[in-house]
N, C-alpha and C positions, 0 to 999 in steps of 0.2 A: 615664499612660504615653503617650508620643507614638507614634502608629502607624508613623511613619517609622523611629523607633529600633527598634521591634519587628521590622520586616522586615529591617533591617540586622542585628539580632541573629540572626534566622533564617538569613540568608545567612552570617554569620560562623560559625555552628555547623554549616554544611553541610546544613541541613534540606532545602533545595531539591535539592541533589545526590542525597541519599538518596531523596527522593521521585521524582525522575526515574529513578534506577536501578531503584527498585521498580516503577515504571510500565512500564519497558522489559522487565524480567524477567517481570512479570505478563502483558504483551502476548505475549511469546514462549511462555509456558506455555499461554495461551489458544489461540494458533495451533497449538501441538502437539496440544492436547486436541481441538480441532475437526477437525483433519486425521486423527488416529489413532483416536479413539473409534469412528467408524463401522466401520473395518476390524476393530477388536477386538470389535465387536458390543456395546459398552457403550451402555445406553439414553441417550436424548436428555437426560434429567434429569441425567445425570452431567456433561455439558458445562455445564449451568446451575449445577450445584453448584460446579464449579471456578471459574466466573466470580464467583459470590457469595462464595466463600471468599477469592478473591484481593481482591475489593473490601473485605471485612471485614478482611483482613490488611493492607490499606493504611490503613484508617481507624483501627484500634485502635493500631498503633504510632505513628502521627502524634499521636494523643491523648496517648500516654505521653510523646512527645518534647515536645509543648507543655506538658504538665503538669510535666515536669521543668524546663523553662525557667522557668515561672512559680514553681515551688518555689525554684529557685536565686535568682531575682530577689527573691522575698519574703524569703528568708534573708539575702541581701545587704543589703536595705533595713533589716531588723531589726538586723543587726550594725552597720551604719553609724549607725543611730539611737542605739544604745547607746554607740557610740564618741563621737558628737557630745555626748551628754548627759554622759559622763565628762569630756570635754575642757572642757565648759562649767563643770562643777562644779570642776574643777581651777583653771580661770582665775578663777572667782569666789573660791575659797579664797585664791589668790595675791593677788587684788585686796584682799580683806578683811585679809590679813596685812600688806600694804604700807600700807593705810590706817590700821591701828591702830598701826603702828610709828612 
């Protein structure tokens, strides 16, 4: 698979846009947590927990998105391979029928 085609496919499926939107939303949540947790007397580890959960929440969905893309590409390649084999068999059968006639 050509890496250039891979990144084009990511752009076509709006993976970049979703990633940027998630990063902006995560940044906003972290800013709110760091500014409000001290006033609510939430321990410092609470802020760290929010940051870690946002980081994991970004990585895990991106893995599912990439996994879905690879699964779709694999299924498409399998389907096209079967279609090519079927067309090849039909063409060979037509060739054999024409040759024997």
